[in-house]
NUKE-834029 format. One record per residue (C-alpha): x, y, z. Coordinates in steps of 0.25 Angstrom, whole numbers, padded with zeros to 4 digits, always signed. Example, Ala and Ser with C-alpha at 12.3 -4.5 7.8 and 13.67 -1.06 7.14 Angstrom:
+0049-0018+0031 +0055-0004+0029 
# end
This chain:
+0034+0005-0039 +0042-0011-0033 +0035-0021-0030 +0040-0037-0026 +0036-0050-0031 +0041-0062-0020 +0036-0078-0022 +0027-0084-0031 +0015-0092-0031 +0008-0099-0040 -0009-0101-0033 -0011-0088-0025 -0024-0086-0018 -0032-0073-0022 -0034-0065-0008 -0049-0061-0005 -0054-0049-0011 -0054-0039+0000 -0061-0025-0004 -0050-0023+0009 -0039-0023+0000 -0043-0012-0010 -0040-0001+0002 -0026-0003+0000 -0022+0012+0010 -0033+0006+0017 -0042+0016+0021 -0033+0025+0014 -0037+0021+0002 -0046+0028-0009 -0051+0020-0021 -0048+0028-0034 -0042+0022-0047 -0039+0033-0052 -0026+0042-0056 -0031+0049-0045 -0029+0035-0036 -0016+0041-0026 -0020+0054-0025 -0029+0051-0015 -0031+0056+0001 -0034+0044+0010 -0050+0045+0013 -0051+0047+0027 -0043+0059+0028 -0048+0069+0037 -0052+0083+0030 -0037+0092+0037 -0031+0078+0031 -0039+0079+0019 -0034+0093+0015 -0019+0091+0021 -0020+0078+0009 -0024+0090-0001 -0014+0100+0003 -0002+0089+0003 -0010+0085-0010 -0006+0101-0014 +0007+0101-0012 +0010+0086-0018 +0007+0095-0031 +0013+0106-0028 +0022+0109-0040 +0037+0115-0035 +0043+0128-0043 +0056+0134-0043 +0058+0145-0031 +0056+0155-0029 +0038+0154-0032 +0027+0157-0026 +0022+0141-0025 +0031+0131-0023 +0043+0137-0023 +0054+0127-0021 +0057+0116-0034 +0071+0113-0036 +0081+0115-0039 +0080+0101-0044 +0072+0091-0041 +0064+0079-0048 +0049+0085-0047 +0042+0098-0046 +0029+0091-0038 +0026+0080-0028 +0015+0075-0038 +0024+0076-0049 +0030+0064-0048 +0020+0057-0039 +0010+0058-0050 -0006+0057-0044 +0003+0054-0032 +0008+0041-0041 +0018+0036-0048 +0031+0045-0055 +0032+0046-0070 +0044+0041-0074 +0053+0054-0079 +0065+0062-0074 +0066+0076-0076 +0051+0077-0084 +0044+0087-0088 +0034+0092-0087 +0031+0089-0072 +0024+0076-0068 +0031+0068-0081 +0042+0064-0073 +0043+0056-0058 +0058+0051-0057 +0067+0053-0048 +0080+0049-0047 +0087+0046-0034 +0103+0047-0033 +0113+0043-0024 +0127+0039-0021 +0132+0029-0015 +0133+0025-0001 +0121+0032+0012 +0120+0047+0018 +0123+0047+0033 +0107+0043+0034 +0106+0032+0024 +0102+0039+0013 +0107+0040-0002 +0118+0048-0004 +0116+0059-0011 +0124+0063-0025 +0131+0076-0022 +0125+0085-0030 +0112+0077-0033 +0107+0073-0019 +0098+0060-0021 +0090+0065-0030 +0094+0069-0045 +0084+0081-0049 +0082+0078-0064 +0074+0091-0063 +0079+0107-0060 +0074+0120-0058 +0076+0130-0070 +0090+0135-0068 +0094+0122-0061 +0100+0110-0065 +0092+0098-0064 +0102+0086-0057 +0101+0077-0069 +0095+0072-0079 +0089+0056-0077 +0090+0050-0091 +0083+0034-0090 +0084+0021-0101 +0079+0008-0100 +0082-0005-0104 +0072-0017-0103 +0072-0032-0098 +0062-0042-0101 +0056-0051-0092 +0048-0062-0097 +0035-0068-0088 +0034-0083-0086 +0024-0083-0100 +0033-0076-0108 +0027-0058-0105 +0036-0050-0104 +0038-0040-0096 +0048-0028-0101 +0057-0022-0091 +0062-0009-0093 +0074-0004-0082 +0078+0011-0081 +0095+0016-0083 +0095+0031-0076 +0106+0039-0080 +0109+0052-0077 +0112+0062-0086 +0113+0079-0087 +0118+0078-0071 +0119+0093-0066 +0135+0088-0061 +0140+0076-0063 +0134+0064-0053 +0144+0056-0044 +0148+0043-0048 +0141+0031-0041 +0126+0036-0041 +0115+0030-0040 +0102+0033-0046 +0089+0028-0041 +0076+0032-0051 +0062+0034-0045 +0049+0036-0048 +0037+0042-0039 +0029+0032-0033 +0016+0033-0029 +0013+0041-0017 +0000+0038-0011 -0002+0029+0003 +0009+0031+0009 +0005+0037+0022 -0001+0023+0023 +0014+0017+0020 +0020+0027+0029 +0010+0023+0041 +0013+0008+0040 +0020+0001+0054 +0036+0004+0052 +0036-0011+0060 +0025-0017+0048 +0036-0014+0039 +0047-0019+0046 +0041-0031+0047 +0041-0036+0033 +0055-0031+0032 +0065-0045+0030 +0077-0039+0025 +0082-0054+0027 +0073-0060+0021 +0071-0069+0033 +0059-0075+0028 +0066-0079+0014 +0054-0073+0005 +0065-0064-0004 +0057-0053+0003 +0069-0044+0010 +0060-0031+0013 +0067-0022+0022 +0065-0006+0026 +0072+0004+0023 +0076+0015+0034 +0078+0028+0032 +0082+0042+0037 +0069+0050+0041 +0076+0064+0039 +0064+0071+0048 +0065+0061+0061 +0082+0059+0059 +0080+0045+0060 +0081+0033+0052 +0066+0027+0047 +0060+0015+0040 +0057+0022+0024 +0045+0018+0018 +0045+0028+0006 +0051+0029-0005 +0055+0019-0017 +0068+0012-0006 +0061+0017+0007 +0069+0029+0007 +0060+0037+0016 +0053+0035+0029 +0042+0045+0028 +0033+0052+0017 +0035+0066+0025 +0050+0064+0024 +0051+0056+0008 +0040+0070+0007 +0051+0080+0009 +0060+0072+0002 +0051+0073-0011 +0049+0088-0009 +0064+0089-0009 +0070+0080-0018 +0061+0078-0029 +0058+0092-0031 +0068+0100-0023 +0059+0105-0012 +0065+0108+0002 +0057+0105+0013 +0059+0104+0030 +0065+0089+0028 +0071+0092+0016 +0076+0107+0017 +0087+0110+0006 +0091+0109-0008 +0102+0101-0006 +0097+0090-0001 +0108+0078+0004 +0117+0086-0003 +0113+0091-0014 +0117+0105-0018 +0106+0112-0028 +0098+0122-0021 +0089+0131-0028 +0094+0144-0019 +0083+0147-0010 +0081+0150+0002 +0069+0144+0004 +0070+0130+0011 +0064+0122+0014 +0055+0124+0002 +0040+0117+0007 +0037+0117+0022 +0033+0106+0031 +0019+0106+0028 +0021+0104+0014 +0030+0091+0018 +0018+0089+0026 +0005+0089+0020 +0012+0083+0004 +0016+0069+0016 +0002+0071+0020 -0002+0071+0008 +0006+0057+0004 +0003+0052+0015 -0014+0052+0015 -0015+0048-0001 -0023+0037-0001 -0021+0022-0008 -0029+0021-0021 -0038+0007-0018 -0035-0007-0023 -0043-0009-0035 -0048-0022-0041 -0045-0029-0026 -0056-0041-0028 -0051-0044-0043 -0049-0059-0045 -0036-0055-0055 -0029-0043-0045 -0033-0054-0032 -0025-0066-0041 -0015-0055-0039 -0013-0051-0027 -0015-0066-0021 -0004-0067-0032 +0005-0054-0027 +0004-0061-0013 +0009-0074-0015 +0022-0069-0024 +0027-0061-0012 +0023-0046-0019 +0017-0045-0005 +0030-0047+0001 +0034-0035-0003 +0021-0027-0007 +0015-0029+0006 +0000-0031+0005 -0005-0025+0020 -0002-0015+0029 -0009-0008+0041 -0002+0007+0044 -0001+0011+0057 -0003+0024+0066 -0002+0037+0056 -0003+0052+0059 -0014+0050+0048 -0023+0043+0053 -0028+0037+0038 -0015+0033+0037 -0017+0024+0051 -0021+0012+0054 -0023+0008+0039 -0020-0008+0031 -0016-0005+0018 -0011-0014+0004 +0001-0004+0001 +0008-0016-0005 +0022-0012-0002 +0031-0017+0014 +0039-0003+0014 +0051-0010+0012 +0065-0012+0003 +0065-0025-0006 +0079-0028-0016 +0070-0028-0031 +0082-0033-0039 +0093-0025-0048 +0082-0023-0059 +0074-0012-0050 +0087-0008-0041 +0091+0008-0042 +0105+0003-0035 +0104+0015-0025 +0102+0014-0009 +0091+0022-0002 +0093+0021+0011 +0093+0006+0016 +0087+0002+0002 +0098-0005-0008 +0098-0002-0022 +0089-0013-0026 +0078-0011-0014 +0066-0003-0015 +0054-0003-0006 +0042-0010-0007 +0032+0003-0014 +0017+0001-0010 +0009-0004-0024 -0005+0000-0019 -0008+0008-0032 -0001+0002-0040 -0011+0000-0050 -0013+0013-0052 +0000+0019-0056 -0005+0021-0071 -0018+0028-0065 -0011+0034-0057 +0002+0039-0064 -0004+0037-0079 +0009+0027-0083 +0013+0012-0078 +0028+0014-0071 +0031+0005-0059 +0045+0001-0047 +0053+0011-0043 +0055+0021-0055 +0045+0017-0063 +0050+0008-0075 +0040-0002-0074 +0028-0001-0083 +0019-0013-0079 +0019-0019-0064 +0026-0034-0073 +0036-0025-0077 +0038-0019-0063 +0037-0033-0055 +0048-0039-0064 +0058-0028-0062 +0057-0035-0048 +0071-0042-0043 +0078-0044-0030 +0068-0049-0019 +0056-0047-0032 +0063-0056-0040 +0057-0071-0034 +0043-0063-0039 +0046-0057-0051 +0049-0071-0056 +0034-0076-0049 +0028-0064-0056 +0037-0069-0068 +0031-0083-0067 +0017-0080-0064 +0005-0084-0077 +0000-0070-0085 -0012-0070-0077 -0007-0072-0063 +0002-0058-0068 -0008-0050-0074 -0017-0055-0061 -0004-0049-0051 -0005-0036-0059 -0020-0037-0057 -0017-0034-0043 -0007-0025-0044 -0016-0014-0052 -0024-0018-0042 -0016-0011-0031 
# end
């Protein structure tokens, strides 16, 4: 989960408290601050839609097993986890581990590719491995590899002498079932929260593109730009909205890809285990292993997960932090407010929402670079993630973990990891007084 800061102001004016600011998802907001806060349906769903939501919830929690089996066969032969909820615990952030046992312990995955681009503009699969390592496998099948993680630490000293210790991960691939070719590009990912995605899908494309400024024409140091990706269903190049590098155009494609790449479960859009040249196959004539209905109800579930309300919206410290968030330029990337357009699900249409994202790509500097392009995103760019619900991360997931691979243990650590377009902002935060830093963090915790 990345967020950005740019510019600074010494005397920001606190906003006037408003109950509307608590409605992060418009009518798709729920007032729940418990460990179930990310799992709630939009309150305005019809009875039929609510039935579909719970059917999708059931599908999201289903654990797949090795074929043949009477229930949920089709796992693997290699995979990252056995269910959707296995990575997205309570629909929230994952937990940091690769290939962990038992289920629900590890929620990390490793993207891999070779330099260059496919004819559709995507990452080049690694022969024998595809574009994602399968670090777990069915009984009797060799997993593709293991991922080892080590860390080195650096220290950031703030203007008042407070020190922030940053843990930088180093990822190493070991025990590969066959030799990896030279030049393999790696990108570690921790599962992000999945609530509120239907609202993001409903933001008009024109409103997102209006925020793009790839040449920094306004001179504010922010050069957000869209990622354009290939839609496997339409055969068209489309705006990317989902994924940590905005490498998916919509929730249906992201869902279909996750079933196939994360669990090794084939489906109507990705009907073979050998996706993009990966030769592993379970040897069974059962593809696709899930039907269109399963994809549709799982996608509907993701579209209709409600957004938790902002808390402490009238707290003086949080309001001071909100003013600092605006005056230091955070909202230049973490766009506070959108109005959704029309959507086939009426509860998502015409809602004023506060997601704190522009859904654009930004250069985040060398410390956060994975050096792995993904469609038009380069190796230093990441999509601005939504900040709504960030203050409930530990409550829902059980551990505080931030940024794309969970390396940051506090929000302040996450800020101090930032560079690139966020370098000026990082320095502005470094120079804040302790009182103002605490206020900024209090605001983020209120979201």
